[in-house]
C-alpha positions as CSV (number, residue, x, y, z in Angstrom):
1,M,20.4,-4.5,-18.6
2,S,21.8,-1.0,-18.5
3,K,24.5,0.2,-15.9
4,K,25.9,2.7,-14.6
5,K,28.0,3.1,-11.4
6,K,25.5,1.7,-8.9
7,N,22.5,2.6,-10.7
8,I,21.2,-0.5,-12.5
9,I,18.3,-0.4,-14.8
10,L,16.7,-3.6,-15.9
11,E,14.5,-2.9,-19.0
12,N,11.6,-4.1,-21.1
13,I,10.9,-6.3,-17.9
14,K,7.5,-8.1,-18.2
15,L,5.6,-8.3,-15.2
16,I,3.6,-11.5,-14.9
17,T,2.2,-11.8,-11.4
18,A,1.4,-10.2,-8.1
19,G,3.9,-10.5,-5.3
20,A,3.6,-9.8,-1.4
21,K,3.4,-6.4,-0.3
22,G,2.4,-4.5,-3.7
23,V,5.5,-5.7,-5.8
24,A,4.6,-7.0,-9.4
25,V,6.7,-9.9,-10.7
26,G,9.1,-10.5,-13.6
27,K,12.3,-11.8,-14.9
28,T,15.2,-10.9,-16.7
29,E,15.9,-12.0,-20.0
30,E,18.7,-14.9,-17.6
31,G,15.7,-16.0,-16.0
32,K,16.6,-13.7,-12.7
33,T,13.3,-12.9,-11.1
34,V,12.4,-9.3,-10.3
35,L,10.2,-8.1,-7.8
36,V,8.9,-4.7,-8.8
37,S,7.3,-1.5,-6.8
38,G,4.9,1.0,-8.6
39,A,3.6,-1.6,-11.4
40,V,1.1,-4.1,-12.1
41,P,1.0,-7.7,-13.3
42,G,0.6,-7.1,-17.6
43,D,2.9,-3.8,-17.5
44,V,6.2,-3.8,-19.2
45,V,8.5,-1.6,-17.6
46,N,12.3,-0.5,-17.3
47,A,13.0,-0.9,-13.6
48,R,16.0,0.7,-11.5
49,V,17.5,-1.7,-8.9
50,K,17.3,-1.3,-5.4
51,K,18.6,-4.6,-3.9
52,S,20.3,-7.1,-5.6
53,K,20.0,-10.6,-3.7
54,S,21.7,-14.0,-4.7
55,K,18.2,-15.2,-6.2
56,Y,16.5,-11.9,-7.4
57,F,16.5,-8.3,-7.7
58,E,14.1,-5.9,-5.6
59,A,13.4,-2.6,-8.2
60,E,11.4,0.2,-8.5
61,A,9.6,1.2,-11.8
62,V,11.3,4.4,-13.5
63,E,9.3,3.9,-17.1
64,I,6.0,1.6,-18.0
65,L,6.9,0.9,-21.4
66,E,3.7,-0.8,-22.1
67,K,0.7,-0.3,-19.6
68,S,-1.1,-3.7,-18.2
69,P,-5.0,-4.5,-19.5
70,Y,-5.8,-5.4,-16.1
71,R,-5.1,-1.8,-14.8
72,V,-8.0,0.1,-13.2
73,E,-8.1,3.7,-11.9
74,P,-7.4,4.0,-8.1
75,K,-10.5,4.6,-5.8
76,C,-9.1,6.5,-3.2
77,I,-6.9,10.1,-3.4
78,H,-4.3,8.9,-1.0
79,F,-3.6,5.4,-3.0
80,G,0.6,5.5,-4.1
81,V,1.5,7.3,-1.3
82,C,-0.4,5.8,2.0
83,G,0.4,2.0,2.8
84,G,-3.1,1.0,3.5
85,C,-4.0,-0.5,0.3
86,K,-1.9,-2.2,-2.3
87,W,-3.7,-3.1,-5.4
88,Q,-6.2,-0.4,-5.9
89,N,-5.2,0.2,-9.4
90,L,-5.3,-4.0,-10.6
91,S,-8.8,-5.2,-11.0
92,Y,-10.0,-7.2,-8.6
93,Q,-10.9,-10.1,-10.9
94,K,-6.8,-10.2,-11.7
95,Q,-6.0,-9.5,-8.0
96,L,-8.1,-13.3,-7.2
97,D,-6.2,-14.9,-10.2
98,C,-2.5,-13.9,-8.8
99,K,-4.1,-14.9,-5.1
100,Q,-5.7,-18.4,-6.7
101,E,-1.5,-19.0,-8.9
102,E,0.0,-17.9,-5.6
103,V,-1.9,-20.6,-3.1
104,Y,-1.1,-23.3,-5.8
105,N,2.4,-22.5,-6.0
106,N,3.0,-22.6,-2.6
107,I,1.4,-26.0,-2.3
108,K,3.5,-27.4,-5.3
109,R,6.6,-26.1,-4.9
110,I,6.9,-25.1,-1.5
111,G,4.9,-27.8,0.1
112,G,6.2,-30.5,-2.8
113,I,2.6,-32.0,-2.5
114,E,1.4,-33.5,-6.5
115,N,-2.2,-33.9,-8.6
116,F,-4.5,-32.3,-5.3
117,E,-7.5,-31.0,-6.9
118,T,-8.0,-27.1,-6.7
119,L,-11.3,-25.3,-7.1
120,P,-11.9,-21.4,-8.2
121,I,-11.0,-18.8,-5.7
122,L,-14.3,-17.1,-4.2
123,G,-14.4,-13.4,-4.1
124,S,-15.7,-11.2,-2.0
125,E,-19.1,-9.1,-2.2
126,Q,-17.2,-6.3,-1.5
127,E,-14.2,-4.8,-2.6
128,Y,-14.4,-1.9,-0.2
129,F,-15.6,-1.3,3.2
130,Y,-14.9,-5.1,4.8
131,R,-12.9,-3.8,8.3
132,N,-14.4,-4.1,11.1
133,K,-11.8,-2.5,13.1
134,M,-9.1,0.0,12.3
135,E,-6.2,1.6,13.8
136,F,-4.9,5.3,13.4
137,S,-1.8,6.7,14.6
138,F,-1.5,10.5,15.7
139,S,1.6,12.4,14.7
140,N,3.0,15.9,15.2
141,A,4.9,15.2,12.2
142,R,2.4,15.1,8.9
143,W,3.4,13.8,5.8
144,L,4.0,16.4,3.4
145,T,3.4,15.6,-0.5
146,Q,6.0,15.9,-3.0
147,Y,2.7,18.8,-4.3
148,E,2.6,20.5,-0.8
149,I,6.9,20.6,-0.7
150,S,7.0,22.3,-3.8
151,S,4.5,24.7,-3.3
152,E,6.4,26.4,-1.1
153,E,2.8,27.0,0.9
154,N,4.0,27.8,5.1
155,F,2.6,24.2,6.9
156,G,2.3,25.4,10.4
157,N,0.5,23.0,11.9
158,K,1.8,19.3,10.8
159,D,-0.7,17.5,13.0
160,A,-2.2,14.3,11.3
161,L,-3.9,11.4,12.0
162,G,-3.6,8.4,9.8
163,F,-1.2,5.3,8.5
164,H,2.3,5.5,8.7
165,I,4.2,6.1,5.2
166,P,5.8,2.7,4.5
167,G,9.1,2.9,5.5
168,M,8.8,6.1,7.5
169,W,8.3,5.1,11.2
170,S,8.2,8.9,12.3
171,K,5.7,9.7,9.3
172,I,1.7,10.0,9.3
173,L,0.1,10.8,6.1
174,D,-3.3,12.5,7.2
175,L,-6.0,10.8,6.2
176,Q,-8.8,12.7,4.4
177,E,-10.5,9.6,2.8
178,C,-10.2,6.1,3.7
179,F,-12.3,2.8,2.0
180,L,-11.5,0.1,4.3
181,Q,-14.5,0.8,6.8
182,E,-17.7,2.0,5.9
183,A,-19.7,5.1,7.1
184,P,-19.3,6.1,9.5
185,S,-15.7,5.4,10.1
186,N,-14.2,8.6,8.0
187,D,-16.7,11.3,9.3
188,L,-15.8,9.8,13.2
189,R,-11.7,9.7,12.5
190,L,-11.9,13.4,10.8
191,A,-14.2,14.5,13.5
192,V,-11.6,13.5,16.3
193,R,-8.6,15.3,14.4
194,N,-10.7,18.3,14.1
195,Y,-11.8,18.6,17.9
196,A,-7.9,17.5,18.8
197,I,-6.3,20.7,16.5
198,K,-9.6,23.2,18.0
199,N,-8.9,22.2,21.5
200,G,-4.7,22.2,21.5
201,L,-4.5,18.5,22.2
202,D,-1.1,17.5,21.7
203,F,-0.5,15.0,18.8
204,F,2.2,12.4,19.8
205,D,5.7,12.9,19.1
206,V,7.4,9.7,17.7
207,R,10.9,11.1,18.3
208,N,11.0,12.5,21.8
209,Q,8.3,9.3,22.9
210,E,5.7,12.2,24.1
211,G,2.3,14.2,23.5
212,F,-1.3,12.9,24.6
213,L,-3.0,11.4,21.8
214,R,-1.2,8.5,20.5
215,T,-3.6,5.9,18.7
216,L,-7.2,5.8,17.7
217,M,-9.2,2.4,17.4
218,L,-12.4,2.6,15.5
219,R,-14.5,-1.0,15.8
220,Q,-18.1,-1.9,14.7
221,N,-19.6,-5.3,15.4
222,S,-22.4,-6.8,13.8
223,Q,-25.3,-4.8,15.2
224,G,-23.5,-1.6,13.6
225,E,-23.0,-0.6,17.2
226,W,-19.0,1.6,17.0
227,M,-16.2,1.4,19.5
228,V,-14.3,4.7,19.8
229,L,-11.0,4.5,21.6
């Protein structure tokens, strides 16, 4: 571990499994648990501590020393910024393995049950487009990516329709694509967004709690019928 004032770097952390909310789990040489964002199980990383608890660290990866063999290329252009998906960069089979391990540990360690039988986890036939209901938020304070900020372009229209940025209650990522709900979900969302902008409809202002459009809900039933609310 290297330390400079409050900037604590945990070095050479081997991440062994997946935790809740998109963090990978490892341990320090002393055996203390580390929950690392920005990495996947199998990675070896240097991580900066964000919070230090009595039993664990919360940290973020600042350098990937060895890449995990379970890494895959994310499908969505918004992955890493959007909070809708946590493990698009981790193979689906590894996700299943981690889920099964978590259930087993919960029953054994938390439940205190011994000598129980487990059956193999059953994965879904659909890795994508599996949700029948999606809710999106309107905002007049669109989240700008680091690339957009550095471009120094003038973004006059900051209306957005999409998901909240994790930890940013007032900022919405303007979604261009999403792989959680099948077609025509994406086209419906974009059509509503473009119509609202073209016709000057007010997107919701979270800070001032005002505006005409606040949420969009899309639901599909088993007969393929759609509700747009």
